[in-house]
All heavy atoms as a GROMACS GRO file, in nm:
protein
  543
    1MET      N    1  22.440   1.526 -19.549
    1MET     CA    2  22.380   1.457 -19.436
    1MET      C    3  22.248   1.526 -19.399
    1MET      O    4  22.239   1.646 -19.395
    1MET     CB    5  22.477   1.459 -19.318
    1MET     CG    6  22.421   1.394 -19.196
    1MET     SD    7  22.534   1.410 -19.055
    1MET     CE    8  22.584   1.243 -19.042
    2GLU      N    9  22.152   1.450 -19.374
    2GLU     CA   10  22.019   1.500 -19.344
    2GLU      C   11  22.004   1.523 -19.194
    2GLU      O   12  22.066   1.455 -19.114
    2GLU     CB   13  21.923   1.395 -19.398
    2GLU     CG   14  21.791   1.388 -19.339
    2GLU     CD   15  21.707   1.279 -19.406
    2GLU    OE1   16  21.746   1.222 -19.507
    2GLU    OE2   17  21.601   1.254 -19.351
    3ASP      N   18  21.922   1.623 -19.158
    3ASP     CA   19  21.898   1.650 -19.016
    3ASP      C   20  21.817   1.535 -18.957
    3ASP      O   21  21.718   1.492 -19.013
    3ASP     CB   22  21.818   1.779 -18.998
    3ASP     CG   23  21.899   1.902 -19.031
    3ASP    OD1   24  22.022   1.890 -19.045
    3ASP    OD2   25  21.840   2.010 -19.042
    4THR      N   26  21.864   1.483 -18.845
    4THR     CA   27  21.790   1.378 -18.775
    4THR      C   28  21.777   1.417 -18.629
    4THR      O   29  21.849   1.504 -18.580
    4THR     CB   30  21.861   1.241 -18.784
    4THR    OG1   31  21.990   1.251 -18.725
    4THR    CG2   32  21.872   1.194 -18.927
    5GLN      N   33  21.687   1.352 -18.562
    5GLN     CA   34  21.664   1.376 -18.420
    5GLN      C   35  21.658   1.240 -18.351
    5GLN      O   36  21.601   1.146 -18.404
    5GLN     CB   37  21.532   1.450 -18.399
    5GLN     CG   38  21.527   1.582 -18.470
    5GLN     CD   39  21.386   1.639 -18.472
    5GLN    OE1   40  21.287   1.567 -18.468
    5GLN    NE2   41  21.378   1.770 -18.480
    6MET      N   42  21.719   1.233 -18.234
    6MET     CA   43  21.711   1.112 -18.153
    6MET      C   44  21.603   1.134 -18.047
    6MET      O   45  21.611   1.232 -17.972
    6MET     CB   46  21.844   1.081 -18.084
    6MET     CG   47  21.950   1.028 -18.177
    6MET     SD   48  21.903   0.873 -18.256
    6MET     CE   49  21.954   0.758 -18.132
    7TRP      N   50  21.507   1.048 -18.044
    7TRP     CA   51  21.400   1.055 -17.945
    7TRP      C   52  21.413   0.934 -17.853
    7TRP      O   53  21.437   0.823 -17.898
    7TRP     CB   54  21.264   1.053 -18.013
    7TRP     CG   55  21.236   1.180 -18.086
    7TRP    CD1   56  21.278   1.213 -18.212
    7TRP    CD2   57  21.162   1.291 -18.037
    7TRP    NE1   58  21.233   1.338 -18.244
    7TRP    CE2   59  21.162   1.389 -18.139
    7TRP    CE3   60  21.097   1.319 -17.918
    7TRP    CZ2   61  21.098   1.510 -18.125
    7TRP    CZ3   62  21.032   1.441 -17.905
    7TRP    CH2   63  21.034   1.534 -18.007
    8LYS      N   64  21.396   0.958 -17.725
    8LYS     CA   65  21.401   0.850 -17.626
    8LYS      C   66  21.258   0.825 -17.578
    8LYS      O   67  21.187   0.918 -17.541
    8LYS     CB   68  21.490   0.886 -17.508
    8LYS     CG   69  21.506   0.771 -17.409
    8LYS     CD   70  21.595   0.808 -17.294
    8LYS     CE   71  21.738   0.786 -17.334
    8LYS     NZ   72  21.830   0.798 -17.220
    9PHE      N   73  21.219   0.699 -17.580
    9PHE     CA   74  21.086   0.658 -17.537
    9PHE      C   75  21.097   0.564 -17.417
    9PHE      O   76  21.195   0.493 -17.402
    9PHE     CB   77  21.014   0.581 -17.650
    9PHE     CG   78  20.988   0.662 -17.773
    9PHE    CD1   79  21.078   0.663 -17.878
    9PHE    CD2   80  20.874   0.737 -17.783
    9PHE    CE1   81  21.054   0.737 -17.992
    9PHE    CE2   82  20.848   0.812 -17.897
    9PHE     CZ   83  20.939   0.812 -18.002
   10ARG      N   84  20.993   0.564 -17.333
   10ARG     CA   85  20.982   0.468 -17.224
   10ARG      C   86  20.862   0.380 -17.255
   10ARG      O   87  20.752   0.428 -17.278
   10ARG     CB   88  20.962   0.538 -17.090
   10ARG     CG   89  20.953   0.439 -16.973
   10ARG     CD   90  20.941   0.505 -16.838
   10ARG     NE   91  21.039   0.608 -16.815
   10ARG     CZ   92  21.166   0.590 -16.778
   10ARG    NH1   93  21.211   0.467 -16.759
   10ARG    NH2   94  21.248   0.691 -16.760
   11CYS      N   95  20.886   0.250 -17.254
   11CYS     CA   96  20.780   0.154 -17.282
   11CYS      C   97  20.679   0.156 -17.166
   11CYS      O   98  20.718   0.149 -17.049
   11CYS     CB   99  20.839   0.015 -17.299
   11CYS     SG  100  20.717  -0.114 -17.325
   12THR      N  101  20.551   0.163 -17.200
   12THR     CA  102  20.449   0.163 -17.094
   12THR      C  103  20.424   0.023 -17.040
   12THR      O  104  20.361   0.009 -16.937
   12THR     CB  105  20.317   0.222 -17.147
   12THR    OG1  106  20.278   0.152 -17.264
   12THR    CG2  107  20.332   0.369 -17.179
   13SER      N  108  20.476  -0.079 -17.108
   13SER     CA  109  20.458  -0.215 -17.062
   13SER      C  110  20.566  -0.257 -16.963
   13SER      O  111  20.538  -0.296 -16.850
   13SER     CB  112  20.456  -0.310 -17.182
   13SER     OG  113  20.438  -0.442 -17.139
   14CYS      N  114  20.695  -0.247 -17.005
   14CYS     CA  115  20.804  -0.295 -16.919
   14CYS      C  116  20.879  -0.182 -16.847
   14CYS      O  117  20.955  -0.209 -16.756
   14CYS     CB  118  20.903  -0.379 -17.001
   14CYS     SG  119  21.002  -0.286 -17.120
   15GLY      N  120  20.861  -0.058 -16.890
   15GLY     CA  121  20.925   0.055 -16.823
   15GLY      C  122  21.067   0.085 -16.870
   15GLY      O  123  21.128   0.181 -16.826
   16GLU      N  124  21.121   0.004 -16.962
   16GLU     CA  125  21.256   0.027 -17.014
   16GLU      C  126  21.254   0.139 -17.118
   16GLU      O  127  21.151   0.165 -17.180
   16GLU     CB  128  21.311  -0.101 -17.077
   16GLU     CG  129  21.334  -0.212 -16.979
   16GLU     CD  130  21.446  -0.181 -16.880
   16GLU    OE1  131  21.546  -0.120 -16.919
   16GLU    OE2  132  21.431  -0.219 -16.762
   17THR      N  133  21.368   0.204 -17.136
   17THR     CA  134  21.378   0.310 -17.236
   17THR      C  135  21.452   0.260 -17.359
   17THR      O  136  21.532   0.166 -17.352
   17THR     CB  137  21.452   0.434 -17.180
   17THR    OG1  138  21.583   0.397 -17.140
   17THR    CG2  139  21.376   0.497 -17.065
   18PHE      N  140  21.422   0.322 -17.472
   18PHE     CA  141  21.491   0.293 -17.598
   18PHE      C  142  21.491   0.418 -17.683
   18PHE      O  143  21.409   0.508 -17.664
   18PHE     CB  144  21.426   0.175 -17.671
   18PHE     CG  145  21.283   0.195 -17.712
   18PHE    CD1  146  21.251   0.239 -17.839
   18PHE    CD2  147  21.180   0.167 -17.622
   18PHE    CE1  148  21.118   0.257 -17.875
   18PHE    CE2  149  21.048   0.184 -17.658
   18PHE     CZ  150  21.017   0.229 -17.786
   19GLU      N  151  21.586   0.427 -17.776
   19GLU     CA  152  21.600   0.544 -17.862
   19GLU      C  153  21.564   0.510 -18.006
   19GLU      O  154  21.587   0.399 -18.051
   19GLU     CB  155  21.742   0.598 -17.858
   19GLU     CG  156  21.779   0.657 -17.723
   19GLU     CD  157  21.918   0.717 -17.722
   19GLU    OE1  158  22.001   0.684 -17.811
   19GLU    OE2  159  21.944   0.797 -17.632
   20VAL      N  160  21.508   0.609 -18.075
   20VAL     CA  161  21.472   0.596 -18.215
   20VAL      C  162  21.522   0.719 -18.288
   20VAL      O  163  21.500   0.832 -18.242
   20VAL     CB  164  21.318   0.584 -18.233
   20VAL    CG1  165  21.281   0.583 -18.380
   20VAL    CG2  166  21.265   0.460 -18.164
   21GLU      N  167  21.591   0.700 -18.400
   21GLU     CA  168  21.636   0.811 -18.483
   21GLU      C  169  21.525   0.845 -18.580
   21GLU      O  170  21.477   0.760 -18.654
   21GLU     CB  171  21.763   0.773 -18.558
   21GLU     CG  172  21.827   0.890 -18.629
   21GLU     CD  173  21.962   0.853 -18.687
   21GLU    OE1  174  21.978   0.739 -18.735
   21GLU    OE2  175  22.051   0.938 -18.684
   22VAL      N  176  21.483   0.972 -18.579
   22VAL     CA  177  21.372   1.018 -18.662
   22VAL      C  178  21.426   1.119 -18.762
   22VAL      O  179  21.493   1.215 -18.724
   22VAL     CB  180  21.262   1.083 -18.574
   22VAL    CG1  181  21.148   1.134 -18.659
   22VAL    CG2  182  21.212   0.985 -18.469
   23SER      N  183  21.398   1.097 -18.890
   23SER     CA  184  21.441   1.189 -18.995
   23SER      C  185  21.349   1.309 -19.002
   23SER      O  186  21.234   1.304 -18.956
   23SER     CB  187  21.440   1.118 -19.130
   23SER     OG  188  21.529   1.011 -19.131
   24ARG      N  189  21.401   1.414 -19.063
   24ARG     CA  190  21.321   1.535 -19.082
   24ARG      C  191  21.194   1.501 -19.158
   24ARG      O  192  21.195   1.426 -19.254
   24ARG     CB  193  21.403   1.636 -19.161
   24ARG     CG  194  21.334   1.765 -19.180
   24ARG     CD  195  21.423   1.858 -19.258
   24ARG     NE  196  21.402   1.991 -19.203
   24ARG     CZ  197  21.480   2.091 -19.219
   24ARG    NH1  198  21.590   2.078 -19.287
   24ARG    NH2  199  21.452   2.207 -19.166
   25GLY      N  200  21.082   1.552 -19.111
   25GLY     CA  201  20.953   1.526 -19.175
   25GLY      C  202  20.876   1.410 -19.114
   25GLY      O  203  20.757   1.398 -19.135
   26GLN      N  204  20.944   1.324 -19.039
   26GLN     CA  205  20.874   1.214 -18.972
   26GLN      C  206  20.826   1.263 -18.836
   26GLN      O  207  20.886   1.352 -18.776
   26GLN     CB  208  20.966   1.094 -18.954
   26GLN     CG  209  21.005   1.027 -19.083
   26GLN     CD  210  21.096   0.908 -19.057
   26GLN    OE1  211  21.193   0.919 -18.985
   26GLN    NE2  212  21.064   0.796 -19.119
   27LYS      N  213  20.722   1.201 -18.786
   27LYS     CA  214  20.664   1.241 -18.658
   27LYS      C  215  20.700   1.140 -18.550
   27LYS      O  216  20.674   1.020 -18.565
   27LYS     CB  217  20.512   1.252 -18.668
   27LYS     CG  218  20.468   1.359 -18.764
   27LYS     CD  219  20.319   1.363 -18.773
   27LYS     CE  220  20.277   1.468 -18.872
   27LYS     NZ  221  20.132   1.472 -18.889
   28PRO      N  222  20.758   1.187 -18.438
   28PRO     CA  223  20.790   1.094 -18.328
   28PRO      C  224  20.666   1.023 -18.274
   28PRO      O  225  20.675   0.909 -18.230
   28PRO     CB  226  20.852   1.184 -18.222
   28PRO     CG  227  20.892   1.307 -18.293
   28PRO     CD  228  20.804   1.321 -18.412
   29ALA      N  229  20.551   1.089 -18.277
   29ALA     CA  230  20.429   1.027 -18.226
   29ALA      C  231  20.392   0.902 -18.305
   29ALA      O  232  20.335   0.809 -18.251
   29ALA     CB  233  20.314   1.127 -18.228
   30ASP      N  234  20.427   0.900 -18.435
   30ASP     CA  235  20.400   0.780 -18.516
   30ASP      C  236  20.478   0.660 -18.462
   30ASP      O  237  20.427   0.549 -18.459
   30ASP     CB  238  20.437   0.804 -18.662
   30ASP     CG  239  20.345   0.904 -18.731
   30ASP    OD1  240  20.234   0.928 -18.678
   30ASP    OD2  241  20.384   0.957 -18.836
   31PHE      N  242  20.604   0.685 -18.418
   31PHE     CA  243  20.684   0.577 -18.360
   31PHE      C  244  20.627   0.536 -18.225
   31PHE      O  245  20.627   0.419 -18.190
   31PHE     CB  246  20.830   0.620 -18.344
   31PHE     CG  247  20.902   0.630 -18.475
   31PHE    CD1  248  20.914   0.750 -18.539
   31PHE    CD2  249  20.958   0.517 -18.533
   31PHE    CE1  250  20.980   0.759 -18.660
   31PHE    CE2  251  21.024   0.525 -18.653
   31PHE     CZ  252  21.036   0.646 -18.718
   32ALA      N  253  20.580   0.632 -18.146
   32ALA     CA  254  20.524   0.602 -18.014
   32ALA      C  255  20.401   0.514 -18.026
   32ALA      O  256  20.372   0.435 -17.938
   32ALA     CB  257  20.490   0.731 -17.940
   33ARG      N  258  20.328   0.527 -18.137
   33ARG     CA  259  20.207   0.447 -18.159
   33ARG      C  260  20.235   0.313 -18.223
   33ARG      O  261  20.160   0.219 -18.203
   33ARG     CB  262  20.112   0.523 -18.252
   33ARG     CG  263  20.021   0.616 -18.182
   33ARG     CD  264  19.928   0.679 -18.280
   33ARG     NE  265  19.991   0.805 -18.319
   33ARG     CZ  266  19.964   0.874 -18.426
   33ARG    NH1  267  19.875   0.833 -18.511
   33ARG    NH2  268  20.024   0.987 -18.449
   34ALA      N  269  20.342   0.305 -18.305
   34ALA     CA  270  20.358   0.188 -18.391
   34ALA      C  271  20.477   0.098 -18.359
   34ALA      O  272  20.475  -0.019 -18.390
   34ALA     CB  273  20.369   0.234 -18.536
   35LYS      N  274  20.584   0.151 -18.300
   35LYS     CA  275  20.707   0.074 -18.282
   35LYS      C  276  20.697  -0.020 -18.162
   35LYS      O  277  20.656   0.020 -18.055
   35LYS     CB  278  20.825   0.168 -18.264
   35LYS     CG  279  20.957   0.094 -18.256
   35LYS     CD  280  21.072   0.188 -18.274
   35LYS     CE  281  21.204   0.120 -18.264
   35LYS     NZ  282  21.229   0.022 -18.368
   36ALA      N  283  20.738  -0.143 -18.183
   36ALA     CA  284  20.743  -0.239 -18.072
   36ALA      C  285  20.864  -0.208 -17.985
   36ALA      O  286  20.966  -0.161 -18.033
   36ALA     CB  287  20.753  -0.380 -18.126
   37CYS      N  288  20.852  -0.233 -17.858
   37CYS     CA  289  20.962  -0.211 -17.764
   37CYS      C  290  21.073  -0.313 -17.795
   37CYS      O  291  21.044  -0.433 -17.805
   37CYS     CB  292  20.911  -0.230 -17.622
   37CYS     SG  293  21.041  -0.229 -17.496
   38PRO      N  294  21.199  -0.270 -17.809
   38PRO     CA  295  21.306  -0.365 -17.835
   38PRO      C  296  21.341  -0.451 -17.713
   38PRO      O  297  21.411  -0.552 -17.726
   38PRO     CB  298  21.424  -0.277 -17.874
   38PRO     CG  299  21.395  -0.144 -17.816
   38PRO     CD  300  21.246  -0.132 -17.809
   39ASN      N  301  21.292  -0.416 -17.595
   39ASN     CA  302  21.320  -0.493 -17.474
   39ASN      C  303  21.217  -0.604 -17.450
   39ASN      O  304  21.253  -0.719 -17.434
   39ASN     CB  305  21.326  -0.398 -17.353
   39ASN     CG  306  21.431  -0.292 -17.370
   39ASN    OD1  307  21.548  -0.321 -17.387
   39ASN    ND2  308  21.389  -0.166 -17.372
   40CYS      N  309  21.090  -0.568 -17.449
   40CYS     CA  310  20.985  -0.668 -17.422
   40CYS      C  311  20.908  -0.708 -17.547
   40CYS      O  312  20.826  -0.799 -17.543
   40CYS     CB  313  20.888  -0.618 -17.315
   40CYS     SG  314  20.778  -0.485 -17.369
   41HIS      N  315  20.932  -0.638 -17.657
   41HIS     CA  316  20.873  -0.666 -17.789
   41HIS      C  317  20.722  -0.647 -17.793
   41HIS      O  318  20.656  -0.700 -17.883
   41HIS     CB  319  20.910  -0.807 -17.837
   41HIS     CG  320  21.057  -0.831 -17.834
   41HIS    ND1  321  21.145  -0.771 -17.919
   41HIS    CD2  322  21.134  -0.906 -17.751
   41HIS    CE1  323  21.268  -0.808 -17.892
   41HIS    NE2  324  21.264  -0.890 -17.789
   42ARG      N  325  20.667  -0.572 -17.698
   42ARG     CA  326  20.523  -0.545 -17.701
   42ARG      C  327  20.495  -0.426 -17.788
   42ARG      O  328  20.562  -0.326 -17.783
   42ARG     CB  329  20.470  -0.519 -17.560
   42ARG     CG  330  20.478  -0.645 -17.478
   42ARG     CD  331  20.371  -0.673 -17.382
   42ARG     NE  332  20.237  -0.641 -17.422
   42ARG     CZ  333  20.145  -0.606 -17.334
   42ARG    NH1  334  20.172  -0.596 -17.207
   42ARG    NH2  335  20.023  -0.581 -17.374
   43GLN      N  336  20.393  -0.438 -17.869
   43GLN     CA  337  20.348  -0.333 -17.960
   43GLN      C  338  20.239  -0.252 -17.889
   43GLN      O  339  20.153  -0.309 -17.825
   43GLN     CB  340  20.289  -0.400 -18.084
   43GLN     CG  341  20.251  -0.307 -18.195
   43GLN     CD  342  20.368  -0.278 -18.285
   43GLN    OE1  343  20.468  -0.346 -18.280
   43GLN    NE2  344  20.355  -0.177 -18.366
   44PRO      N  345  20.243  -0.117 -17.899
   44PRO     CA  346  20.134  -0.039 -17.841
   44PRO      C  347  20.001  -0.078 -17.906
   44PRO      O  348  19.996  -0.105 -18.026
   44PRO     CB  349  20.171   0.105 -17.875
   44PRO     CG  350  20.318   0.103 -17.895
   44PRO     CD  351  20.347  -0.033 -17.955
   45GLY      N  352  19.897  -0.080 -17.827
   45GLY     CA  353  19.765  -0.116 -17.878
   45GLY      C  354  19.659  -0.081 -17.776
   45GLY      O  355  19.681   0.000 -17.687
   46THR      N  356  19.545  -0.146 -17.786
   46THR     CA  357  19.434  -0.114 -17.696
   46THR      C  358  19.465  -0.150 -17.551
   46THR      O  359  19.426  -0.079 -17.460
   46THR     CB  360  19.306  -0.188 -17.741
   46THR    OG1  361  19.334  -0.328 -17.751
   46THR    CG2  362  19.257  -0.136 -17.873
   47GLU      N  363  19.538  -0.260 -17.529
   47GLU     CA  364  19.572  -0.300 -17.392
   47GLU      C  365  19.701  -0.237 -17.343
   47GLU      O  366  19.727  -0.232 -17.224
   47GLU     CB  367  19.585  -0.452 -17.384
   47GLU     CG  368  19.457  -0.525 -17.414
   47GLU     CD  369  19.476  -0.675 -17.415
   47GLU    OE1  370  19.583  -0.723 -17.375
   47GLU    OE2  371  19.383  -0.745 -17.459
   48ASN      N  372  19.784  -0.189 -17.434
   48ASN     CA  373  19.914  -0.132 -17.401
   48ASN      C  374  19.922   0.007 -17.464
   48ASN      O  375  19.934   0.020 -17.585
   48ASN     CB  376  20.024  -0.224 -17.458
   48ASN     CG  377  20.162  -0.182 -17.414
   48ASN    OD1  378  20.179  -0.123 -17.309
   48ASN    ND2  379  20.261  -0.210 -17.496
   49PRO      N  380  19.912   0.114 -17.384
   49PRO     CA  381  19.914   0.249 -17.441
   49PRO      C  382  20.045   0.282 -17.513
   49PRO      O  383  20.142   0.207 -17.504
   49PRO     CB  384  19.896   0.341 -17.320
   49PRO     CG  385  19.884   0.256 -17.201
   49PRO     CD  386  19.906   0.113 -17.240
   50TRP      N  387  20.047   0.395 -17.580
   50TRP     CA  388  20.166   0.442 -17.650
   50TRP      C  389  20.285   0.448 -17.556
   50TRP      O  390  20.270   0.467 -17.435
   50TRP     CB  391  20.147   0.582 -17.700
   50TRP     CG  392  20.043   0.603 -17.804
   50TRP    CD1  393  19.954   0.512 -17.853
   50TRP    CD2  394  20.016   0.726 -17.869
   50TRP    NE1  395  19.873   0.571 -17.946
   50TRP    CE2  396  19.909   0.703 -17.957
   50TRP    CE3  397  20.070   0.852 -17.862
   50TRP    CZ2  398  19.857   0.804 -18.038
   50TRP    CZ3  399  20.019   0.951 -17.942
   50TRP    CH2  400  19.914   0.926 -18.030
   51HIS      N  401  20.404   0.438 -17.614
   51HIS     CA  402  20.526   0.462 -17.538
   51HIS      C  403  20.532   0.611 -17.505
   51HIS      O  404  20.486   0.694 -17.583
   51HIS     CB  405  20.650   0.424 -17.620
   51HIS     CG  406  20.648   0.283 -17.668
   51HIS    ND1  407  20.637   0.174 -17.584
   51HIS    CD2  408  20.656   0.232 -17.793
   51HIS    CE1  409  20.639   0.063 -17.656
   51HIS    NE2  410  20.650   0.095 -17.783
   52ARG      N  411  20.590   0.645 -17.392
   52ARG     CA  412  20.601   0.786 -17.353
   52ARG      C  413  20.734   0.844 -17.401
   52ARG      O  414  20.837   0.779 -17.393
   52ARG     CB  415  20.595   0.798 -17.202
   52ARG     CG  416  20.465   0.752 -17.141
   52ARG     CD  417  20.456   0.795 -16.996
   52ARG     NE  418  20.357   0.737 -16.912
   52ARG     CZ  419  20.232   0.704 -16.939
   52ARG    NH1  420  20.187   0.714 -17.058
   52ARG    NH2  421  20.152   0.655 -16.849
   53ILE      N  422  20.729   0.968 -17.450
   53ILE     CA  423  20.851   1.037 -17.491
   53ILE      C  424  20.918   1.090 -17.365
   53ILE      O  425  20.856   1.159 -17.286
   53ILE     CB  426  20.819   1.152 -17.588
   53ILE    CG1  427  20.760   1.097 -17.717
   53ILE    CG2  428  20.945   1.235 -17.616
   53ILE    CD1  429  20.708   1.203 -17.813
   54VAL      N  430  21.045   1.054 -17.344
   54VAL     CA  431  21.116   1.098 -17.223
   54VAL      C  432  21.245   1.174 -17.254
   54VAL      O  433  21.311   1.221 -17.163
   54VAL     CB  434  21.148   0.979 -17.128
   54VAL    CG1  435  21.019   0.920 -17.073
   54VAL    CG2  436  21.232   0.874 -17.195
   55GLY      N  437  21.280   1.188 -17.384
   55GLY     CA  438  21.402   1.260 -17.417
   55GLY      C  439  21.409   1.293 -17.564
   55GLY      O  440  21.342   1.234 -17.647
   56PHE      N  441  21.495   1.392 -17.596
   56PHE     CA  442  21.510   1.439 -17.732
   56PHE      C  443  21.650   1.496 -17.751
   56PHE      O  444  21.702   1.562 -17.662
   56PHE     CB  445  21.406   1.548 -17.760
   56PHE     CG  446  21.435   1.632 -17.881
   56PHE    CD1  447  21.409   1.584 -18.008
   56PHE    CD2  448  21.490   1.757 -17.868
   56PHE    CE1  449  21.437   1.661 -18.120
   56PHE    CE2  450  21.519   1.835 -17.979
   56PHE     CZ  451  21.492   1.787 -18.104
   57GLN      N  452  21.712   1.468 -17.865
   57GLN     CA  453  21.841   1.528 -17.898
   57GLN      C  454  21.846   1.552 -18.047
   57GLN      O  455  21.824   1.460 -18.126
   57GLN     CB  456  21.956   1.435 -17.858
   57GLN     CG  457  22.091   1.492 -17.889
   57GLN     CD  458  22.203   1.395 -17.852
   57GLN    OE1  459  22.179   1.281 -17.814
   57GLN    NE2  460  22.324   1.440 -17.863
   58SER      N  461  21.873   1.677 -18.086
   58SER     CA  462  21.883   1.711 -18.227
   58SER      C  463  22.021   1.675 -18.278
   58SER      O  464  22.121   1.696 -18.210
   58SER     CB  465  21.857   1.861 -18.247
   58SER     OG  466  21.870   1.894 -18.383
   59ARG      N  467  22.029   1.618 -18.396
   59ARG     CA  468  22.157   1.587 -18.460
   59ARG      C  469  22.157   1.655 -18.595
   59ARG      O  470  22.097   1.607 -18.689
   59ARG     CB  471  22.174   1.436 -18.476
   59ARG     CG  472  22.184   1.367 -18.345
   59ARG     CD  473  22.197   1.219 -18.366
   59ARG     NE  474  22.192   1.155 -18.236
   59ARG     CZ  475  22.289   1.080 -18.188
   59ARG    NH1  476  22.397   1.060 -18.257
   59ARG    NH2  477  22.278   1.026 -18.070
   60ARG      N  478  22.225   1.766 -18.604
   60ARG     CA  479  22.229   1.842 -18.729
   60ARG      C  480  22.363   1.826 -18.796
   60ARG      O  481  22.465   1.811 -18.731
   60ARG     CB  482  22.204   1.990 -18.703
   60ARG     CG  483  22.067   2.016 -18.646
   60ARG     CD  484  22.044   2.164 -18.632
   60ARG     NE  485  21.910   2.187 -18.589
   60ARG     CZ  486  21.813   2.224 -18.669
   60ARG    NH1  487  21.835   2.246 -18.795
   60ARG    NH2  488  21.692   2.243 -18.623
   61ALA      N  489  22.359   1.833 -18.928
   61ALA     CA  490  22.483   1.827 -19.005
   61ALA      C  491  22.560   1.955 -18.981
   61ALA      O  492  22.503   2.063 -18.964
   61ALA     CB  493  22.449   1.813 -19.153
   62ALA      N  494  22.693   1.944 -18.978
   62ALA     CA  495  22.777   2.062 -18.960
   62ALA      C  496  22.760   2.155 -19.081
   62ALA      O  497  22.749   2.107 -19.194
   62ALA     CB  498  22.923   2.020 -18.948
   63PRO      N  499  22.755   2.287 -19.059
   63PRO     CA  500  22.735   2.379 -19.170
   63PRO      C  501  22.854   2.386 -19.264
   63PRO      O  502  22.844   2.432 -19.376
   63PRO     CB  503  22.711   2.514 -19.102
   63PRO     CG  504  22.773   2.499 -18.968
   63PRO     CD  505  22.765   2.353 -18.932
   64TYR      N  506  22.970   2.337 -19.223
   64TYR     CA  507  23.091   2.336 -19.305
   64TYR      C  508  23.177   2.217 -19.263
   64TYR      O  509  23.166   2.169 -19.150
   64TYR     CB  510  23.168   2.467 -19.288
   64TYR     CG  511  23.193   2.503 -19.144
   64TYR    CD1  512  23.303   2.454 -19.075
   64TYR    CD2  513  23.103   2.584 -19.073
   64TYR    CE1  514  23.324   2.484 -18.942
   64TYR    CE2  515  23.125   2.614 -18.939
   64TYR     CZ  516  23.235   2.564 -18.875
   64TYR     OH  517  23.257   2.594 -18.743
   65PRO      N  518  23.262   2.170 -19.350
   65PRO     CA  519  23.346   2.055 -19.314
   65PRO      C  520  23.445   2.092 -19.202
   65PRO      O  521  23.498   2.201 -19.199
   65PRO     CB  522  23.423   2.023 -19.442
   65PRO     CG  523  23.359   2.102 -19.550
   65PRO     CD  524  23.280   2.211 -19.487
   66ARG      N  525  23.464   1.999 -19.112
   66ARG     CA  526  23.560   2.020 -19.003
   66ARG      C  527  23.692   1.953 -19.039
   66ARG      O  528  23.693   1.846 -19.098
   66ARG     CB  529  23.507   1.963 -18.873
   66ARG     CG  530  23.385   2.036 -18.827
   66ARG     CD  531  23.343   1.985 -18.693
   66ARG     NE  532  23.220   2.055 -18.655
   66ARG     CZ  533  23.164   2.041 -18.540
   66ARG    NH1  534  23.215   1.962 -18.450
   66ARG    NH2  535  23.055   2.106 -18.511
   67ASN      N  536  23.801   2.015 -19.003
   67ASN     CA  537  23.934   1.959 -19.031
   67ASN      C  538  23.986   1.882 -18.913
   67ASN      O  539  23.963   1.901 -18.804
   67ASN     CB  540  24.032   2.068 -19.068
   67ASN     CG  541  23.992   2.132 -19.201
   67ASN    OD1  542  23.927   2.067 -19.282
   67ASN    ND2  543  24.030   2.254 -19.221
   0.00000   0.00000   0.00000
């Protein structure tokens, strides 16, 4: 299992929050610039600034199998 991180964003258009799972090596800022809001479906652009990062949670694979 690969290390992933859950990032929570707040849409600058509608104010709702949504989460995005980001794999190791990907940049959360790329999602803040490019991902459309799942609530209002607005894409960040010149009239609508980037979504704001409001939360983060690391999800790492267990170092050994759990019984």
